N, C-alpha and C positions, 0 to 999 in steps of 0.2 A: 504494500500500500504506500503510495507516494505521500510525502509531507504536503500539507496544504501551504499554498503560497498566497501572500497578500501583497498588493502593490499600492503605493501612495505616490501620486504624481503632482508636480508643481508646474504650472504653465506661467511663464513670465513674459509679458509684452513690454518691450523696451522702446523708448523714444530714440531720436537720432543721436543723442548723447549717451546712449546705453543706460539710461536711468529708468527704473521700473515705472511703467504707467499703470499697468494692471497686473494683478496676481490672482491666479485661480488655482484651486487644488481639487483633487479627486481622490477619494478613498472609498471604493465601491463596497468594501466590507462594512464600512461605517455609514453607508447610505449617502455619501457626499459625492456629487457629480458637478465638476467645474464651478464650485462655490467661490465667489469672489471674496477676497480679503485685502487688507491694506498692509499687512506685515507678516513676515515669517522669520522665526529664529530656529535654526536647526543646528544641533551639536552632534558630531560624529566622533567616536573614539577610534583612533588609529592604533590598534594594539601592537603593530610592528614598531612604530616610532614612539609609542607610549605618550601620545599627545592628542589633544582634542582639535578637531577641525570645525570651522564655523561657516555657516551660510546665513547671513543676516541681510534680509531684503525688506524694503518698505517702499511704498509708492510715494511719488512726490506730493500727492495730495493727502497723505496721512497726517491728521491733525496732531499737533504737539501734545495737547492734553490727553488724547487717546494713546499716544506713544508712551507717555508717563504711566498711564494705567496699565498698559501692556507690559511694561518693564516690571512694575510692582507685582502684577499677577504672576508673571514668569518667575520672579524671585521667590514668591510664596510657593509656587509649584515646585521649584527646585529644592526648596527646604523640605517639602513633603516627600519628594522623590529620594533625596539624600537619606531621610529617616527610614524609608522603606528599604533602601539598598544597604544601609549600614547598621541600622538600629542604634545609632549614636544619638541618644536623647539629649545629651548635654549640648552638643554642637548644633543640633536641630533647634533647640531653644534659643541659642545665640543667634542663629540665622534668622529665626522668626522675630527676635528683638530688633535686628537690623531692618527687617521688612517693615516693622511698625515705625521705626525711626524714619525710614525712607518715605513712607506714606505721610507721616507727620510733616516732614520737611517740604514735601511737594504739595502739601495741603490736599491730599487725596482722601483723608478720613472724612467720613460723613457725619 
């Protein structure tokens, strides 16, 4: 029996200066088909070089206030993922404290 495969695709439309104008993504297993977005942050672990690789894209019309929210929510998600991956409660709490500080300084708290 073959292993199931799942594919996630990103479609990037660039202007003449190679700046993203439109970003769309598809994840058929998740029911997403060419859904438009304004920003993507993707981290990939290169286990041979033992370093992370990054793909950070955002459209030129991404509002700055939404970018700040996106960063905050990404930092919170990273803290949660770190906790699930390492079970390091102490560092997770430190990371969450920073997330709270980040939100406070950017006046993201409601």
